[in-house]
C-alpha positions in Angstrom: -5.1 -20.3 25.7 -3.5 -17.9 28.0 -5.0 -14.3 27.2 -2.6 -12.0 25.5 -2.3 -8.1 25.6 -4.3 -8.5 22.1 -7.2 -10.3 24.0 -9.3 -7.5 24.4 -13.0 -7.9 24.9 -14.5 -7.0 21.2 -18.1 -7.1 22.4 -18.8 -3.9 21.6 -17.9 -4.2 17.8 -21.0 -3.9 15.8 -19.9 -6.9 13.6 -19.7 -8.9 17.2 -23.3 -7.9 18.1 -25.8 -11.2 18.4 -28.7 -10.5 15.8 -32.1 -11.1 17.4 -33.4 -12.0 13.7 -31.7 -15.0 14.3 -31.8 -16.0 17.9 -33.6 -19.4 17.0 -31.4 -20.0 14.1 -31.0 -23.8 14.8 -34.4 -24.2 15.2 -35.5 -23.1 11.9 -36.8 -25.5 8.6 -34.4 -25.3 5.9 -36.5 -22.8 3.7 -37.1 -20.1 7.0 -33.3 -19.9 7.2 -32.8 -19.8 3.7 -35.2 -17.2 3.7 -34.0 -15.5 6.6 -30.7 -14.8 5.1 -31.9 -13.5 1.8 -33.8 -10.8 3.5 -30.9 -10.4 5.8 -28.5 -9.9 2.9 -30.3 -6.6 1.6 -28.8 -4.7 4.6 -25.6 -5.1 2.4 -26.6 -3.0 -0.2 -27.6 -0.4 1.6 -24.4 -0.4 3.7 -22.1 -0.3 0.6 -24.1 2.5 -0.8 -23.7 4.5 2.5 -20.3 4.6 1.8 -20.4 5.6 -1.9 -18.6 9.3 -1.0 -15.7 7.5 0.6 -15.8 4.7 -2.1 -15.6 7.5 -4.8 -12.8 9.5 -2.8 -10.7 6.4 -2.9 -11.2 5.7 -6.4 -10.2 8.7 -7.7 -7.3 8.9 -4.8 -6.0 5.3 -6.2 -6.1 6.3 -9.9 -4.4 9.5 -9.6 -1.3 7.3 -7.6 -1.2 4.5 -10.3 -1.5 7.3 -13.0 1.6 8.4 -11.9 3.4 5.2 -11.1 2.5 3.5 -8.1 0.4 0.5 -7.6 -2.3 -0.4 -5.2 -2.0 -3.1 -2.5 -4.8 -4.7 -0.5 -3.7 -5.9 2.8 -6.0 -8.3 5.1 -6.2 -11.6 7.4 -8.7 -13.9 7.4 -12.0 -13.6 5.2 -11.0 -9.9 4.8 -7.4 -10.8 3.5 -8.6 -13.4 1.0 -10.8 -11.3 -0.4 -8.4 -8.8 -1.7 -6.4 -11.5 -2.9 -9.2 -12.3 -4.6 -9.9 -9.0 -6.3 -6.2 -8.3 -7.0 -6.0 -11.5 -9.0 -9.3 -10.6 -11.3 -7.4 -7.6 -12.4 -5.3 -9.0 -15.0 -7.3 -11.2 -17.0 -10.1 -8.4 -16.6 -8.3 -5.7 -17.8 -5.2 -6.3 -18.4 -3.0 -5.2 -16.3 0.3 -6.7 -14.9 0.2 -8.9 -11.7 2.4 -6.1 -9.9 -0.1 -3.3 -10.6 -2.5 -4.6 -8.1 -1.2 -7.1 -5.2 -3.2 -9.0 -2.3 -1.4 -9.5 0.7 -2.4 -11.9 3.0 -1.2 -12.6 6.6 0.2 -16.0 6.4 1.2 -15.7 2.4 -0.3 -18.3 -0.1 -0.8 -21.2 2.5 -3.5 -19.2 4.3 -5.6 -19.1 1.3 -6.4 -22.8 1.3 -6.0 -23.3 5.3 -6.8 -20.6 7.7 -3.6 -18.9 9.8 -5.8 -16.4 11.7 -3.2 -16.2 14.5 -0.9 -14.0 12.2 -3.4 -11.3 12.1 -2.0 -10.8 16.0 1.5 -9.8 14.9 1.2 -6.1 14.1 4.5 -5.7 12.7 4.1 -8.5 10.4 1.8 -6.0 8.3 4.6 -3.5 7.6 6.8 -6.5 7.2 4.7 -8.1 4.5 4.3 -4.6 2.7 8.2 -4.0 2.5 9.2 -7.4 1.4 6.9 -6.4 -1.8 8.9 -3.2 -2.3 5.7 -1.3 -1.1 6.7 2.4 -1.1 5.4 6.0 -1.0 4.1 6.4 -4.6 1.6 3.1 -3.8 -1.9 3.0 -2.3 -3.1 0.3 0.4 -6.4 -0.9 1.3 -6.2 -2.0 4.8 -9.2 -4.4 5.3 -10.5 -5.4 8.3 -14.3 -6.2 9.3 -13.8 -5.8 12.9 -11.1 -2.9 12.3 -9.2 -4.3 14.9 -6.8 -6.5 13.4 -3.3 -5.5 14.4 -1.6 -7.0 11.1 -3.8 -4.3 9.4 -3.3 -1.5 11.8 0.6 -2.1 11.5 0.3 -1.8 7.4 -1.9 1.4 7.6 0.4 2.7 10.0 3.2 2.0 7.9 1.8 3.3 4.9 1.0 6.7 6.5 4.4 6.9 7.9 6.2 6.9 4.6 3.6 8.9 2.3 1.8 6.4 0.7 -1.7 6.4 0.5 -3.9 4.5 3.2 -7.5 3.5 3.0 -9.0 1.9 5.2 -12.0 -0.7 5.1 -14.2 -1.8 8.2 -17.7 -3.1 9.0 -17.7 -1.2 12.3 -18.4 2.6 12.7 -15.1 4.5 13.3 -15.6 5.3 17.0 -15.6 1.7 18.0 -12.3 1.2 16.0 -10.3 3.8 14.7 -7.8 3.2 12.4 -5.0 5.3 10.8 -5.9 6.5 7.1 -5.8 8.5 4.4 -9.6 7.6 3.5 -11.9 5.9 5.7 -14.3 2.9 4.1 -17.0 1.7 7.0 -19.4 -0.5 5.6 -21.5 -1.1 8.3 -23.7 -4.3 7.5 -24.8 -5.0 11.6 -24.7 -7.8 13.2 -24.6 -11.2 11.5 -27.1 -14.1 11.3 -24.3 -16.3 12.9 -22.8 -13.9 15.3 -19.2 -12.9 14.5 -19.0 -14.5 11.3 -18.2 -11.9 9.4 -17.6 -13.9 6.1 -21.2 -13.6 5.9 -22.5 -9.8 5.3 -19.2 -8.0 6.3 -17.4 -10.1 3.7 -20.3 -9.9 0.9 -20.0 -6.2 1.3 -16.1 -6.3 1.2 -16.6 -8.1 -2.0 -18.9 -5.7 -3.0 -16.9 -2.3 -2.4 -13.9 -4.4 -4.1 -15.5 -5.0 -6.7 -16.2 -1.1 -6.9 -12.9 0.6 -6.0 -11.0 -1.9 -8.6 -13.8 -1.5 -11.5 -13.9 2.5 -10.8 -10.0 2.7 -10.8 -9.8 0.9 -14.1 -12.1 2.9 -15.7 -10.5 6.0 -14.6 -7.1 4.5 -16.1 -8.9 4.6 -19.3 -9.3 0.3 -19.9 -13.3 0.6 -20.2 -15.1 2.1 -23.2 -18.5 2.8 -22.6 -19.2 -0.4 -20.5 -17.1 -2.8 -22.6 -13.9 -4.4 -21.2 -11.5 -3.2 -23.9 -8.3 -3.4 -22.3 -8.3 -6.8 -22.5 -6.1 -9.6 -24.5 -7.6 -12.4 -26.1 -5.8 -15.2 -24.3 -9.0 -18.2 -25.1 -12.1 -19.0 -26.4 -13.9 -16.8 -24.6 -12.5 -14.0 -24.5 -11.8 -14.2 -28.4 -16.1 -14.5 -28.7 -16.2 -11.3 -26.6 -13.3 -9.4 -28.5 -15.1 -10.0 -31.8 -18.6 -9.3 -30.0 -17.3 -6.2 -29.1 -15.7 -5.1 -32.5 -19.3 -5.9 -34.0 -21.0 -4.2 -31.6 -18.7 -0.8 -31.4 -17.5 -0.6 -34.8 -19.2 -2.6 -37.2 -16.9 -4.7 -37.9 -18.1 -8.6 -39.0 -16.7 -11.9 -37.3 -14.1 -12.9 -40.3 -12.8 -8.7 -40.3 -12.7 -8.6 -36.6 -10.7 -11.5 -36.1 -8.2 -10.4 -38.9 -8.0 -7.1 -36.9 -7.5 -8.5 -33.8 -4.3 -10.7 -35.3 -3.0 -7.3 -36.6 -3.3 -5.7 -33.1 -1.8 -8.7 -31.2 -4.7 -9.6 -29.7 -5.4 -6.3 -28.1 -9.3 -5.3 -28.3 -8.3 -1.3 -27.5 -5.9 -1.5 -30.5 -8.3 -3.1 -32.8 -10.9 -0.8 -31.9 -8.8 2.1 -32.6 -8.0 0.8 -35.7 -11.5 -0.2 -37.2 -12.8 3.4 -35.9 -9.9 5.6 -36.8 -9.0 3.6 -39.9 -5.5 3.2 -38.9 -3.2 0.3 -39.6 -1.8 -1.5 -36.7 1.4 1.0 -36.2 -0.5 4.1 -36.8 -3.1 2.6 -34.2 -0.4 2.1 -31.4 1.7 5.2 -32.1 -1.4 7.3 -31.6 -2.4 5.2 -28.4 0.8 5.4 -26.9 0.3 9.4 -27.3 -2.7 10.3 -26.8 -4.2 7.5 -24.8 -4.9 5.3 -23.0 -8.3 5.8 -22.9 -9.8 4.7 -26.4 -12.3 7.8 -25.8 -9.6 10.6 -25.6 -7.4 8.8 -28.5 -10.6 8.8 -30.8 -11.5 12.3 -29.9 -7.9 13.4 -30.6 -7.5 11.9 -34.2 -7.4 14.6 -37.0 -10.3 15.0 -39.0 -10.5 12.4 -41.9 
């Protein structure tokens, strides 16, 4: 394959450096190999912890956008894009969000989830095109994910986001001086050299998944979808979730399982509404009306109840 303008030397990037600890990786016995991976993966926690301030800023900024009617988009190619799609897909069952609220945009679309289409990441204009196809606008937030920070598909998407006044957040695993990215908030997860040189599905991928877990969960906490440490904004759609809902009602409202089942039925399967009914001694209609005006946070809704 002939070189293209995008095929510049990326050897200086932190994610492309050879790791001295794994120079004899192919000579290690299996126990030694696993032990080395376990030890090396500890660096992912340190990298995420070092980015705590940027993650906190991103959570607050994204939550503000979503509270005002915007949406959150993850954009990436290869492993980075697949991790974004995964996090987006897990928001509806975890937080009862509509599928369009958090969206994962992957270079190559759905087929690229199962079969690599890495060549598409070199198309700068494809990022903006895919966002425009989803109706991405100024009210929305974008997290552009690129382990090495140089992916044209992601850089194009971030540039487009900034040009229209949307929130642009960059997430990469190299220092910003190695790969500057157009953004409002810059999250850098400096995981260092991979044991398998350049394979950013390893430490970089693990750190990215951790960061996305923090981002989406933190945003949903800010949006009032959590009470204490419980997923109260969840709909009961299968037996596992029903059991979890009944235990939440028992633990937080002192409701035994039979009565909990009745409350859930009256609440249309909404755990948050059933909790408000139990704790506020309200029927379903009054609880729904109160939640619509005093919510969406259950804690705020409870605090706004008139004294009994």
